[in-house]
C-alpha positions as CSV (number, residue, x, y, z in Angstrom):
1,C,28.2,-43.6,28.5
2,F,31.7,-44.5,27.4
3,S,35.0,-43.2,26.2
4,G,34.9,-40.7,23.4
5,D,38.0,-41.6,21.6
6,H,36.0,-42.0,18.4
7,L,34.6,-38.5,18.4
8,K,36.0,-35.8,16.1
9,V,34.7,-32.6,17.7
10,C,33.1,-33.2,21.0
11,S,35.1,-34.2,24.1
12,Q,36.9,-37.5,23.8
13,A,36.7,-38.1,27.5
14,Y,33.4,-39.4,29.0
15,T,30.6,-39.3,26.4
16,C,27.2,-40.6,25.6
17,C,27.5,-40.1,21.8
18,S,28.6,-42.5,19.1
19,Q,30.4,-41.3,16.0
20,E,27.1,-41.6,14.0
21,M,25.3,-39.5,16.7
22,E,28.0,-36.8,16.5
23,E,27.6,-36.6,12.7
24,K,23.8,-36.3,13.0
25,Y,24.3,-33.6,15.6
26,S,26.7,-31.8,13.2
27,Q,24.1,-31.8,10.5
28,Q,21.4,-30.7,12.9
29,S,23.5,-27.8,14.2
30,K,23.9,-26.5,10.6
31,H,20.1,-26.9,10.1
32,D,19.4,-25.0,13.3
33,F,21.8,-22.3,12.4
34,R,20.4,-21.8,8.9
35,N,16.9,-21.7,10.3
36,A,17.8,-19.1,12.9
37,V,19.2,-16.8,10.2
38,V,16.3,-17.4,7.8
39,E,13.7,-16.9,10.5
40,L,15.0,-13.5,11.3
41,S,15.7,-12.5,7.7
42,N,12.4,-13.7,6.3
43,H,10.5,-11.0,8.1
44,L,12.8,-8.4,6.6
45,Q,12.7,-9.9,3.2
46,T,8.9,-10.1,3.3
47,M,8.6,-6.5,4.4
48,F,10.7,-5.2,1.5
49,S,8.9,-7.5,-1.0
50,S,5.4,-6.4,0.1
51,R,6.4,-2.7,0.2
52,Y,7.9,-3.0,-3.3
53,K,4.7,-4.5,-4.6
54,K,2.6,-1.9,-3.0
55,F,4.7,1.0,-4.3
56,D,4.9,-0.5,-7.7
57,E,1.1,-1.1,-7.8
58,F,0.5,2.5,-6.6
59,F,2.8,4.2,-9.1
60,K,1.3,2.2,-12.0
61,E,-2.3,2.8,-11.0
62,L,-1.5,6.5,-10.4
63,L,-0.5,6.8,-14.0
64,E,-3.6,5.0,-15.2
65,N,-5.7,7.3,-13.1
66,A,-4.0,10.4,-14.3
67,E,-4.4,9.3,-18.0
68,K,-8.1,8.6,-17.4
69,S,-8.7,11.9,-15.6
70,L,-7.1,13.8,-18.5
71,N,-9.0,11.9,-21.1
72,D,-12.3,12.3,-19.3
73,M,-11.8,16.0,-18.8
74,F,-10.7,16.7,-22.3
75,V,-13.4,14.7,-23.9
76,R,-16.0,16.6,-21.8
77,T,-14.4,19.9,-22.5
78,Y,-13.3,19.7,-26.2
79,G,-15.2,16.8,-27.5
80,R,-14.3,15.6,-31.0
81,L,-11.6,18.1,-31.3
82,Y,-9.7,16.3,-28.6
83,M,-10.6,12.9,-29.7
84,Q,-9.2,13.5,-33.2
85,N,-5.9,14.3,-31.5
86,S,-5.9,12.1,-28.5
87,E,-3.0,9.9,-29.7
88,L,-0.6,12.8,-28.7
89,F,-1.7,12.4,-25.0
90,K,-1.8,8.6,-25.2
91,D,1.8,8.7,-26.4
92,L,2.8,10.9,-23.5
93,F,1.5,8.4,-21.0
94,V,2.9,5.4,-22.9
95,E,6.3,6.9,-22.6
96,L,5.9,7.8,-18.9
97,K,4.9,4.3,-18.2
98,R,7.7,2.9,-20.2
99,Y,10.2,5.0,-18.3
100,Y,8.9,3.9,-14.9
101,V,9.2,0.2,-15.8
102,G,12.8,0.6,-16.8
103,G,12.5,1.6,-20.5
104,N,15.3,3.6,-22.2
105,V,13.3,6.9,-22.3
106,N,14.9,10.3,-22.1
107,L,12.3,12.2,-20.2
108,E,13.5,15.6,-21.2
109,E,13.6,14.9,-24.9
110,M,10.2,13.1,-24.7
111,L,8.6,16.1,-23.0
112,N,10.2,18.5,-25.5
113,E,8.8,16.4,-28.3
114,F,5.3,16.4,-26.7
115,W,5.2,20.2,-26.5
116,A,6.6,20.5,-30.0
117,R,3.9,18.3,-31.4
118,L,1.3,20.2,-29.4
119,L,2.6,23.5,-30.8
120,E,2.4,22.1,-34.3
121,R,-1.3,21.3,-33.9
122,M,-2.0,24.6,-32.1
123,F,-0.3,26.7,-34.7
124,R,-2.2,25.2,-37.5
125,L,-5.5,25.6,-35.6
126,V,-5.0,29.3,-34.8
127,N,-4.0,30.0,-38.4
128,P,-6.5,27.9,-40.4
129,Q,-6.3,30.1,-43.4
130,Y,-2.7,29.2,-44.2
131,H,-0.9,26.2,-45.6
132,F,2.1,25.1,-43.6
133,T,4.8,22.7,-45.0
134,D,6.8,20.4,-42.8
135,E,9.8,22.7,-43.3
136,Y,7.8,25.7,-42.2
137,L,6.7,23.9,-39.0
138,E,10.3,23.0,-38.3
139,C,11.1,26.7,-38.4
140,V,8.2,27.4,-36.1
141,S,9.7,25.1,-33.5
142,K,13.0,27.0,-33.5
143,Y,11.2,30.0,-32.1
144,T,9.7,28.0,-29.2
145,E,12.4,28.9,-26.7
146,Q,12.3,32.5,-27.6
147,L,8.5,32.9,-27.8
148,K,7.5,30.5,-25.0
149,P,4.0,30.0,-26.6
150,F,2.9,27.8,-23.7
151,G,4.2,30.2,-21.0
152,D,6.3,28.7,-18.2
153,V,4.3,25.5,-18.0
154,P,6.6,23.3,-20.1
155,R,9.7,24.2,-18.1
156,K,8.0,23.8,-14.7
157,L,6.3,20.6,-15.7
158,K,9.5,19.2,-17.1
159,L,11.2,19.8,-13.7
160,Q,8.3,18.3,-11.8
161,V,7.9,15.2,-13.9
162,T,11.5,14.3,-14.3
163,R,12.4,14.7,-10.6
164,A,9.2,12.9,-9.5
165,F,9.6,10.0,-11.9
166,V,13.3,9.5,-11.2
167,A,12.5,9.5,-7.5
168,A,9.6,7.1,-7.8
169,R,11.5,4.7,-10.1
170,T,14.7,4.7,-8.1
171,F,12.9,4.3,-4.7
172,A,10.9,1.3,-6.0
173,Q,14.1,-0.2,-7.5
174,G,15.8,0.3,-4.1
175,L,13.1,-1.7,-2.3
176,A,13.6,-4.5,-4.8
177,V,17.3,-4.4,-4.4
178,A,16.9,-4.6,-0.6
179,R,14.6,-7.6,-1.0
180,D,17.1,-9.4,-3.2
181,V,20.1,-8.7,-1.0
182,V,18.4,-10.1,2.1
183,S,17.3,-13.2,0.1
184,K,20.9,-13.9,-1.1
185,V,22.8,-13.0,2.1
186,S,20.5,-15.0,4.4
187,A,21.2,-18.2,2.5
188,V,24.1,-19.0,4.8
189,N,26.4,-22.0,4.4
190,P,28.7,-22.4,7.3
191,T,32.3,-23.3,6.6
192,P,33.7,-26.6,8.0
193,Q,35.3,-24.7,10.8
194,G,32.0,-22.9,11.5
195,T,30.1,-26.2,11.5
196,R,32.6,-27.6,14.1
197,A,32.0,-24.5,16.3
198,L,28.2,-24.8,15.9
199,L,28.2,-28.5,16.8
200,K,30.4,-27.9,19.8
201,M,28.2,-25.1,21.1
202,M,24.8,-26.6,20.4
203,Y,25.0,-30.4,20.8
204,C,28.3,-31.4,22.4
205,P,26.7,-30.8,25.8
206,Y,24.2,-33.5,24.9
207,C,27.1,-36.0,24.6
208,R,28.0,-35.0,28.2
209,G,24.5,-35.7,29.4
210,L,23.8,-31.9,29.8
211,V,20.8,-31.9,27.6
212,S,19.0,-29.0,29.4
213,V,22.1,-26.7,29.7
214,K,22.1,-23.9,27.1
215,P,25.3,-22.2,25.7
216,C,26.5,-19.1,27.5
217,Y,25.4,-15.8,25.9
218,N,28.9,-14.5,25.1
219,Y,30.0,-17.9,23.9
220,C,27.1,-18.0,21.5
221,F,27.9,-14.4,20.5
222,N,31.5,-15.4,19.5
223,V,30.3,-18.4,17.6
224,M,27.7,-16.4,15.7
225,R,30.1,-13.5,15.0
226,G,32.5,-16.0,13.5
227,C,29.9,-17.8,11.4
228,L,28.4,-14.5,10.3
229,A,31.6,-12.6,9.8
230,N,31.0,-11.9,6.1
231,Q,27.4,-10.8,6.8
232,G,28.8,-8.4,9.4
233,D,30.9,-6.7,6.7
234,L,27.6,-5.9,4.9
235,D,26.5,-3.7,7.7
236,T,28.3,-0.5,6.7
237,E,27.0,-0.4,3.1
238,W,23.6,-1.6,4.3
239,N,23.2,1.2,6.8
240,T,24.4,3.8,4.2
241,F,21.8,2.3,1.7
242,M,19.0,2.6,4.3
243,D,20.0,6.2,5.0
244,S,19.8,7.0,1.3
245,M,16.4,5.3,1.0
246,L,15.2,7.4,3.9
247,L,16.4,10.6,2.2
248,V,14.7,9.8,-1.1
249,A,11.6,8.8,0.9
250,E,11.6,12.4,2.3
251,R,11.8,13.7,-1.2
252,L,8.8,11.6,-2.1
253,E,6.9,13.3,0.7
254,G,7.8,16.7,-0.4
255,P,9.1,18.3,-3.6
256,F,9.4,15.0,-5.6
257,N,5.9,13.8,-4.8
258,I,4.7,12.0,-8.0
259,E,1.1,12.1,-6.8
260,S,1.1,15.8,-6.6
261,V,2.6,16.0,-10.0
262,M,0.4,13.5,-11.8
263,D,-2.9,14.3,-10.2
264,P,-3.3,17.8,-11.7
265,I,-1.4,17.2,-14.9
266,D,-4.6,17.7,-17.0
267,V,-5.0,21.1,-15.5
268,K,-1.4,22.1,-16.1
269,I,-1.6,21.1,-19.7
270,S,-4.8,23.0,-20.1
271,D,-3.1,26.1,-18.7
272,A,-0.4,25.7,-21.2
273,I,-2.9,25.5,-24.1
274,M,-4.7,28.5,-22.8
275,N,-1.4,30.5,-22.7
276,M,-0.9,29.6,-26.3
277,Q,-4.4,30.7,-27.2
278,E,-4.1,34.0,-25.4
279,N,-0.9,34.9,-27.1
280,S,-1.6,33.3,-30.5
281,M,-1.7,36.6,-32.5
282,Q,1.6,37.8,-31.1
283,V,3.2,34.4,-31.5
284,S,2.0,34.1,-35.1
285,Q,3.2,37.5,-36.1
286,K,6.7,36.9,-34.7
287,V,6.8,33.5,-36.4
288,F,5.7,35.1,-39.7
289,Q,8.5,37.7,-39.3
290,G,11.1,35.0,-38.7
291,C,10.0,32.2,-40.9
292,G,8.2,34.2,-43.7
293,Q,4.6,34.7,-44.7
294,P,3.0,31.3,-45.3
295,K,0.8,30.6,-48.3
296,T,-2.8,31.3,-48.0
297,L,-5.2,28.4,-48.7
298,A,-7.6,28.8,-51.6
299,Q,-10.9,30.4,-50.6
300,G,-12.8,27.1,-50.7
301,R,-10.2,25.1,-48.9
302,T,-9.8,27.2,-45.8
303,A,-9.9,25.6,-42.4
304,R,-12.8,23.5,-41.3
305,S,-11.3,23.2,-37.9
306,V,-13.3,24.7,-35.1
307,S,-16.9,24.6,-36.0
308,E,-16.8,21.5,-38.2
309,S,-14.5,19.5,-35.8
310,G,-17.4,19.2,-33.4
311,F,-16.1,21.4,-30.6
312,S,-18.7,22.4,-28.1
313,A,-18.3,24.8,-25.3
314,R,-21.2,23.2,-23.5
315,F,-19.6,21.0,-20.8
316,R,-20.3,20.7,-17.2
317,P,-17.6,21.9,-14.8
318,Y,-15.2,19.2,-13.8
319,N,-15.7,18.3,-10.2
320,P,-12.3,18.1,-8.4
321,E,-13.8,15.4,-6.1
322,E,-14.2,13.1,-9.1
323,R,-10.5,13.2,-9.9
324,P,-8.8,10.1,-8.3
325,T,-6.7,11.3,-5.4
326,T,-5.4,7.9,-4.5
327,A,-4.3,4.8,-6.2
328,A,-4.1,1.1,-5.1
329,G,-6.4,2.0,-2.2
330,T,-3.9,4.3,-0.5
331,S,-1.9,7.5,-0.9
332,L,1.8,8.2,-1.4
333,D,2.0,9.9,2.0
334,R,0.7,6.8,3.8
335,L,3.0,4.5,1.9
336,V,6.0,6.6,2.6
337,T,5.2,7.1,6.3
338,D,4.9,3.3,6.7
339,V,8.0,2.4,4.8
340,K,10.2,5.0,6.6
341,E,9.5,3.3,9.9
342,K,10.5,-0.1,8.4
343,L,13.7,1.4,6.9
344,K,14.7,2.7,10.3
345,Q,14.1,-0.6,11.9
346,A,16.1,-2.4,9.2
347,K,19.3,-0.4,10.0
348,K,22.1,-2.4,11.6
349,F,20.3,-5.6,10.9
350,W,23.4,-7.5,9.9
351,S,25.6,-6.4,12.8
352,S,22.7,-7.1,15.2
353,L,22.0,-10.6,13.7
354,P,24.4,-12.6,15.9
355,G,23.0,-11.0,19.1
356,N,19.4,-11.5,17.9
357,I,20.1,-15.2,17.3
358,C,21.6,-15.6,20.7
359,N,18.7,-13.8,22.4
360,D,16.5,-16.7,21.4
361,E,16.0,-18.8,24.5
362,K,16.2,-21.9,22.3
363,I,19.8,-21.0,21.4
364,S,21.4,-19.6,24.5
365,V,20.7,-18.7,28.1
366,G,20.8,-15.1,27.3
367,T,22.4,-12.6,29.7
368,V,21.3,-14.4,32.9
369,N,22.7,-17.5,34.6
370,E,26.2,-16.8,33.4
371,N,27.6,-19.4,35.7
372,E,25.0,-22.1,34.8
373,C,25.6,-22.4,31.1
374,W,27.7,-24.4,28.6
375,N,31.0,-22.7,27.9
376,G,32.2,-25.2,25.3
377,S,33.8,-27.6,27.6
378,A,31.7,-27.7,30.8
379,K,28.8,-26.2,32.7
380,S,30.5,-23.0,33.9
381,R,31.2,-19.4,33.3
382,Y,32.5,-18.2,29.9
383,D,35.5,-16.0,30.3
384,F,36.5,-15.0,26.8
385,A,35.8,-11.5,25.5
386,V,33.3,-11.0,22.7
387,T,34.9,-10.5,19.3
388,G,34.1,-7.6,17.1
389,N,31.8,-7.6,14.1
390,G,33.0,-8.4,10.6
391,L,35.6,-10.5,8.9
392,A,38.7,-8.7,10.0
393,S,37.7,-8.8,13.6
394,Q,37.7,-12.6,13.6
395,L,41.4,-13.0,13.6
396,N,41.4,-13.6,17.4
397,N,38.0,-15.3,17.6
398,P,38.5,-18.0,20.3
399,E,35.7,-20.2,19.0
400,V,35.7,-20.1,15.2
401,E,38.7,-20.4,13.0
402,V,38.0,-17.8,10.2
403,D,40.2,-17.2,7.2
404,I,40.0,-13.5,6.9
405,T,41.8,-13.5,3.5
406,K,39.0,-15.3,1.8
407,P,35.8,-13.2,1.8
408,D,32.5,-14.7,0.7
409,M,32.1,-13.6,-2.9
410,V,28.3,-13.8,-2.9
411,I,28.3,-11.3,-0.1
412,R,30.9,-9.1,-1.8
413,R,28.7,-8.9,-4.8
414,Q,25.8,-7.8,-2.7
415,I,28.0,-5.2,-1.1
416,M,28.7,-3.9,-4.6
417,A,25.0,-4.0,-5.5
418,L,24.2,-1.9,-2.4
419,R,27.0,0.5,-3.2
420,V,25.7,1.0,-6.8
421,M,22.1,1.4,-5.6
422,T,23.2,3.9,-3.0
423,N,24.9,6.0,-5.6
424,K,21.7,5.9,-7.7
425,L,19.7,7.0,-4.7
426,K,22.1,9.8,-3.9
427,N,21.9,11.0,-7.5
428,A,18.1,10.8,-7.4
429,Y,18.0,12.8,-4.2
430,S,20.2,15.5,-5.7
431,G,18.1,15.7,-8.8
432,N,20.1,13.5,-11.2
433,D,18.5,10.8,-13.3
434,V,19.9,7.3,-13.0
435,D,20.1,4.4,-15.4
436,F,17.6,1.7,-14.5
437,I,18.9,-1.3,-16.4
438,D,22.7,-1.4,-16.1
439,V,23.3,-1.5,-12.4
440,S,27.1,-1.6,-13.0
441,E,27.1,2.0,-14.1
442,E,26.3,5.1,-12.0
443,S,24.2,7.3,-14.1
444,S,25.5,10.7,-15.1
445,G,22.1,12.3,-14.7
446,E,21.8,13.2,-18.3
447,E,20.0,10.2,-19.7
448,S,16.4,10.4,-18.7
449,G,15.5,13.7,-17.5
450,S,16.7,16.6,-15.7
451,G,15.2,18.6,-13.0
452,C,15.6,20.2,-9.7
453,E,14.8,17.0,-8.1
454,F,15.7,14.2,-10.2
455,Q,18.3,15.6,-12.4
456,Q,20.6,18.3,-11.1
457,C,18.5,20.0,-8.5
458,S,20.0,23.4,-9.2
459,S,19.7,23.5,-13.0
460,E,17.1,25.4,-15.0
461,F,15.8,23.9,-18.1
462,E,14.9,25.8,-21.2
463,F,12.2,24.6,-23.6
464,N,14.1,23.2,-26.5
465,A,12.1,21.5,-29.3
466,T,14.4,21.9,-32.3
467,E,12.9,18.8,-33.9
468,V,9.3,18.6,-34.7
469,T,7.6,15.7,-36.5
470,G,6.9,16.7,-40.0
471,S,3.4,15.4,-40.3
472,S,0.8,17.5,-38.6
473,N,-1.4,14.6,-37.6
474,K,0.7,13.4,-34.7
475,S,-1.7,14.5,-32.0
476,D,-2.6,17.4,-30.0
477,K,-4.5,17.8,-27.0
478,K,-7.3,19.9,-28.2
479,V,-6.4,20.9,-31.6
480,N,-6.8,19.2,-34.9
481,T,-6.0,21.6,-37.6
482,S,-8.3,20.4,-40.2
483,A,-9.1,23.9,-41.1
484,A,-12.4,25.9,-41.5
485,P,-14.4,27.4,-44.3
486,S,-13.7,30.9,-45.6
487,S,-14.8,32.3,-42.3
488,G,-12.2,30.1,-40.5
489,L,-10.2,32.9,-39.0
490,S,-13.2,34.5,-37.4
491,Q,-14.4,31.1,-36.2
492,A,-11.0,30.4,-34.7
493,A,-11.1,33.7,-32.9
494,L,-14.6,32.9,-31.6
495,F,-13.4,29.4,-30.5
496,L,-10.5,30.9,-28.6
497,S,-12.7,33.4,-26.9
498,I,-15.2,30.8,-25.9
499,L,-12.6,28.4,-24.8
500,F,-10.8,31.0,-22.7
501,L,-13.9,32.0,-20.9
502,A,-14.9,28.3,-20.4
503,M,-11.5,27.4,-19.1
504,Q,-11.4,30.3,-16.8
505,R,-14.8,29.3,-15.4
506,Q,-13.6,25.8,-15.0
507,W,-10.2,26.1,-13.5
508,R,-9.8,29.6,-12.1
């Protein structure tokens, strides 16, 4: 060993390192530091990534299962009558899927349109002896709120669907945001001052011949707090974000459970249709009073709807056990229970990062042997106090010179991303819808839905279908109004009676 006058960071007294060795050690210290951060962050990032994929797969498969269940049950129950109008229900699921993946879909308006189109088909079917113009059907739709032809099902289903879909979409997006934040924040690049401190802590003892002496724990703590000062500032927003994710997770387990909404959606829509059938005479009479008496079709052109449309009441009862109750090989409850534990563990990750790095026996001696460790200049006790967490606390850090006036802009952007996502989660928790695409805006809760879970939890929604598509062949669930022969009215009455009894047998 020789004089260390040529060294820039390590002691210039007695040394075993050349200038080239010091430079190599400097690069190695940066490499070791980055690896330590990445090693701890990778587990967290992988967790969020895998849970996001699992939730996303589950939600998408749940929609597929619900659509298949409805289609199978309606084909079995209504036969050709449903198949002639199946596009109405296909459109419903297309829009629900488009909303979930981030499409610009207003759930409330979309559901109103669905019920309006269904009413259009139903009204034609129960009145096959009349001719209805597009203008007349528009008038019919104006009485929807007053008459409630489908009972209370549309209002309840709107609340359930909007709150469940907003919660599911926002929660999945939150998992993706968490994954991305961890990825970006863990890509650390120490400042020149940080690199000097890392070299001095990790490899300067090598130049003194103290190869087996590890840094003192508090000394390591100060160096890591200084090098991870900006990451420490992430902690407050991160913890608030985790708390918001946990709150929405609880909603997913309870009133906003998308599985409990989508699994029986076929039954709920069937109940709505049955309500319309049971009250068709009263509904029709009131519509005729308000919109005028429609023109009667010529005797030979009357409805061919019920008997000629191929409807058959002969169907086997639908076995509830056949309906898919899980998707992606799991259930929502199991997914949420698992992720809640992970979210709790992820809290305080960034403020705990310096300590977790220093707890690694490869990095420091830990909390033992406080007198037999490297303190930055010798093998001895480290006497300085540990600095606080975050950028502002580094003003008096004895080991790392930190410019507290220049925050890391990458991390500041991630803090803002967390803040925006937290606001979305809070809106979703309170029942307000949130904009999926433009993360710079906090949604007002009016764009894609409304409901006592995902859009103003206290509000009541009235059925409002003031616009109905003019053409009657949009689609309906069970009703195509291609009308019946001269005996169409009596056939329609027979159809309603049979269907009512069949549906009661099946679902009650």
